[in-house]
C-alpha angles and dihedrals in degrees: 000000000000106000096199093049090047094053093046087055093046091055089062095053127101121250090251092054092047092050090050090051091046091051091050090049091050092060092049095056130083123244091257091052091048089054092051093047103039103019099100092046092053092052092066107107122246108235101193112117088212090066094087100083090034090060091048091051091048090051091049091051091047090052093050093046091049093053090046091059098248091140097035110108111163123187136177105274119216138160092279102047103029092111095052116119113203117234088239091058092049089047090052092054092045091051091046092051092048092051093047088051092049090049090051089053089054089057090051089053092049093247088137099158093054091042092055092046092052097042092049092055093047096047091049087055092047089052090054091050092050090050088058099250114163098266101112133007134224136120089249125015139140147138093306085076093064108111115236134027109310093196087062090050093050091045089056093044094050094044091053091046090054090053098052110023130080117233098267095049092042090055093045092056099038098048095069089048091054091047090050091050091051089057090057098048093266091287093157097042091226096166092054090048091049093052093044095057104034129091123235095269092050091046092051091051091046095051092049091053093047091052094044092049095040092231120178114239136184113198102176116097 
């Protein structure tokens, strides 16, 4: 197809026609291609203050769809296809990354209650994925496939938790995050984030739980 001729023709089309063509092109591209084409656009924050409960609802729907097997696409693995990642698996990680980013934006806009609700749903789902429940399928997959900086996501989650949760509830939610981080060589510095954001009462409760449960920590950044 002649590129120059095509773009000359596109310039003469109406906005409606161009959007229809763009939508058709979207469904013909792989998840990786979608990320390259639309990724920067999707990173732009949503500024509407009404977005809080919308993000929570989206996270709830994503959780339900994940448990229902919407993104689970198994295939017979052999020596030739073992590195293949199904489109459904890539789509799951893309959707997860988008929702984590949206939840982080809620924290930045001081919508801490909605941020905590959304993050809690998403990290429960991540835990299920890491335990190997049938949510996604690939020979090798894990949290390293989540788009974005997970330390930033956890920083936002923990800072919102510190704003809205009493000491006991704060500790109950943060402890599993610290344990998870210890299993991955403290790559997300969760303990440091927890101490940075918490008040004295929350810190006291957290340290008691860490000592009682003999949890490994790494406080240096």
